[in-house]
C-alpha positions as CSV (number, residue, x, y, z in Angstrom):
1,M,-22.0,-12.9,-11.3
2,A,-19.7,-11.5,-8.7
3,T,-21.1,-8.9,-6.4
4,E,-19.8,-6.7,-3.6
5,D,-21.3,-8.9,-1.0
6,D,-18.8,-11.8,-2.0
7,Y,-15.9,-9.5,-0.6
8,T,-13.4,-10.6,-3.3
9,A,-11.9,-8.7,-6.1
10,Q,-10.8,-12.0,-8.0
11,P,-13.4,-12.1,-10.5
12,F,-12.4,-8.5,-11.5
13,V,-8.7,-9.3,-11.9
14,P,-7.6,-10.1,-15.5
15,K,-5.5,-13.1,-15.9
16,R,-3.3,-11.5,-18.7
17,G,-1.9,-8.2,-19.5
18,G,0.5,-5.9,-17.6
19,L,0.0,-3.1,-15.1
20,P,-2.0,-0.9,-17.6
21,A,-4.6,-3.8,-18.0
22,L,-4.6,-4.3,-14.2
23,R,-5.1,-0.5,-13.6
24,E,-7.9,-0.4,-16.3
25,A,-10.0,-3.3,-14.8
26,A,-9.3,-2.1,-11.3
27,A,-11.3,1.0,-12.2
28,D,-14.4,-1.0,-12.3
29,C,-13.8,-3.2,-9.2
30,R,-17.0,-4.0,-7.2
31,G,-15.3,-6.8,-5.0
32,C,-16.4,-5.1,-1.9
33,P,-18.7,-2.2,-0.7
34,L,-16.0,0.3,-0.3
35,H,-16.3,1.3,-4.0
36,R,-19.6,2.9,-3.3
37,D,-18.4,6.1,-1.2
38,A,-15.0,6.4,-2.7
39,T,-14.4,8.8,-5.8
40,Q,-12.4,6.3,-7.7
41,T,-10.1,3.2,-7.4
42,V,-6.6,4.3,-6.6
43,F,-4.4,1.6,-8.3
44,G,-0.5,1.3,-7.8
45,A,1.8,3.6,-9.5
46,G,5.3,3.0,-10.9
47,K,7.2,1.0,-13.5
48,A,7.0,-2.7,-14.0
49,S,10.8,-2.9,-13.8
50,A,10.9,-1.2,-10.2
51,R,13.3,-3.1,-7.9
52,V,11.3,-2.3,-4.8
53,M,7.6,-2.2,-4.1
54,L,6.1,-0.1,-1.3
55,V,2.9,-1.1,0.1
56,G,0.9,1.2,2.4
57,E,-2.7,0.8,3.9
58,Q,-5.2,2.5,1.8
59,P,-5.6,5.8,-0.2
60,G,-6.3,9.0,1.7
61,D,-8.3,12.0,0.9
62,Q,-6.0,13.7,-1.6
63,E,-5.3,10.2,-3.3
64,D,-8.9,9.5,-3.7
65,R,-9.5,13.0,-5.3
66,Q,-6.5,12.5,-7.6
67,G,-6.6,8.8,-8.5
68,K,-2.8,8.4,-7.6
69,P,-1.2,6.8,-4.4
70,F,0.8,8.7,-2.0
71,V,0.3,12.2,-3.3
72,G,-0.8,13.7,0.0
73,P,1.5,14.8,3.0
74,A,2.3,11.2,3.9
75,G,3.4,10.8,0.3
76,K,5.6,13.8,0.2
77,L,7.1,12.7,3.5
78,L,7.8,9.3,2.0
79,D,9.5,10.6,-1.0
80,R,11.9,12.6,1.0
81,A,12.6,9.7,3.4
82,L,13.2,7.4,0.3
83,T,15.6,10.1,-1.1
84,D,17.4,10.5,2.3
85,A,17.8,6.7,2.6
86,G,19.3,6.3,-0.9
87,I,16.4,5.0,-2.7
88,G,15.1,7.0,-5.7
89,P,11.3,7.5,-5.5
90,A,11.2,6.9,-9.3
91,D,12.8,3.3,-8.8
92,A,10.0,2.4,-6.6
93,Y,6.4,1.0,-7.4
94,V,4.0,2.3,-4.8
95,T,0.6,0.8,-3.9
96,N,-1.8,0.0,-1.1
97,A,-3.2,-3.0,0.4
98,V,-6.8,-1.6,-0.3
99,K,-7.6,0.5,-3.3
100,H,-10.6,2.6,-2.2
101,F,-10.5,5.3,0.4
102,K,-12.6,4.3,3.6
103,F,-13.7,7.3,5.5
104,T,-16.3,8.8,7.8
105,R,-17.6,12.2,8.3
106,A,-18.7,13.9,11.5
107,E,-21.3,16.0,9.6
108,P,-22.4,16.3,6.1
109,R,-20.1,18.2,3.9
110,K,-17.4,18.3,6.5
111,R,-13.9,16.8,5.9
112,R,-13.7,13.1,5.3
113,I,-11.8,11.4,8.0
114,H,-9.8,8.1,7.3
115,K,-11.0,5.0,8.7
116,A,-8.9,1.9,9.0
117,P,-10.2,-1.0,6.6
118,T,-11.2,-4.2,8.1
119,L,-9.5,-7.6,7.7
120,R,-12.2,-8.6,5.4
121,E,-11.9,-5.4,3.2
122,T,-8.2,-6.0,3.0
123,T,-8.5,-9.7,2.3
124,A,-11.3,-8.8,-0.5
125,C,-8.6,-6.5,-2.1
126,G,-5.7,-9.0,-1.8
127,P,-6.1,-10.3,-5.5
128,W,-5.1,-6.9,-6.7
129,L,-1.9,-6.9,-4.6
130,A,-1.0,-10.2,-5.8
131,A,-1.5,-9.3,-9.3
132,E,0.7,-6.3,-8.7
133,L,3.4,-8.5,-7.2
134,D,3.2,-10.9,-10.1
135,R,3.6,-8.3,-12.7
136,V,6.3,-6.3,-11.1
137,A,8.1,-9.0,-9.3
138,P,10.1,-6.8,-7.0
139,E,13.5,-7.7,-5.6
140,L,12.1,-6.3,-2.1
141,I,8.9,-5.2,-0.7
142,V,8.8,-2.3,2.0
143,V,5.8,-2.7,4.2
144,L,4.4,0.5,5.4
145,G,2.5,0.0,8.6
146,A,0.5,-2.6,10.4
147,T,-2.5,-2.8,7.9
148,A,-0.2,-3.6,5.0
149,G,1.8,-6.0,7.0
150,K,-1.3,-8.0,8.2
151,A,-2.5,-8.1,4.5
152,L,0.9,-9.5,3.4
153,L,1.9,-11.7,6.4
154,G,-1.1,-12.4,8.5
155,S,-3.2,-11.1,11.4
156,S,-0.3,-11.8,13.9
157,F,2.0,-9.2,12.2
158,R,3.1,-6.5,14.6
159,V,5.1,-3.7,12.9
160,T,6.8,-2.7,16.4
161,Q,8.4,-6.2,16.5
162,V,9.9,-6.6,13.0
163,R,10.4,-3.1,11.8
164,G,13.9,-2.4,10.1
165,T,14.6,-6.1,9.7
166,V,14.7,-8.1,6.4
167,L,12.2,-10.9,6.3
168,E,11.9,-13.8,4.0
169,E,8.3,-15.1,3.5
170,E,6.3,-16.8,0.9
171,I,3.6,-14.2,-0.3
172,H,0.9,-15.2,-2.8
173,G,3.0,-18.2,-3.7
174,R,6.2,-16.3,-4.4
175,P,9.4,-16.2,-2.1
176,E,9.7,-12.6,-1.2
177,R,12.1,-10.4,0.9
178,L,10.4,-7.8,3.0
179,V,11.4,-4.8,5.2
180,P,8.4,-3.5,7.5
181,T,8.5,0.0,9.0
182,V,6.0,2.5,10.1
183,H,3.4,4.2,7.7
184,P,4.7,7.8,6.9
185,S,1.4,9.3,8.3
186,A,2.5,7.8,11.7
187,V,5.5,10.2,11.5
188,L,3.2,13.0,10.8
189,R,1.2,12.2,13.9
190,A,4.2,11.6,16.2
191,D,4.9,13.8,19.1
192,D,8.6,13.5,18.3
193,R,8.3,14.0,14.6
194,D,12.0,14.3,14.0
195,G,12.9,11.3,15.8
196,A,10.1,9.4,14.1
197,Y,11.3,10.5,10.6
198,R,14.9,9.5,11.4
199,G,13.5,6.0,12.3
200,L,11.7,5.8,9.1
201,V,14.9,6.7,7.1
202,S,16.9,4.2,9.2
203,D,14.6,1.5,8.2
204,L,14.6,2.6,4.5
205,G,18.2,2.6,4.7
206,I,18.0,-1.2,5.6
207,A,15.9,-1.7,2.6
208,A,18.4,0.3,0.3
209,R,21.4,-1.8,1.7
210,A,19.3,-5.0,1.1
211,L,18.8,-4.1,-2.7
212,G,22.6,-3.7,-2.8
């Protein structure tokens, strides 16, 4: 029987069924130790008919509490940027490379501080992302940040080198078109937030034009 020490979600991923079946199965995933401290699995959200899939890093504090991706401050900023770029948020499927919130605390009962997942943890969660790509079959993938990029394109990925360009790569056995950009949380942390936001909207505009 598969255990969290195996660091793979593959045994938990159902071979059949659509997104609802995947979401239900993911709730019981024990493919790596991250499930221990998280409140719940945060699976992707959106329609199977979505033309674009946005892939981020991992759930944050609000996402972990609500069980939905991109519902915190970064998600609200992303919705605004998508609208400004001409992509309807309702037309997008949003998910993360890692489905459990990884965090640390300075002291007990203090605020939970985001901690970046390791390559091993990202790889362990890869079968869920592969299954989502299979069920949604998007026309375009928007890669939000370095962790998502490395999960999809390998450890040599550098978002600063390829952001705002249309890449064509084979991902999990499927030819895909991808547009990398920064994660919206990076915009919130930027010294020049207005400039960073304009850069994000510009990259998403390229994605909108690629969709046609």
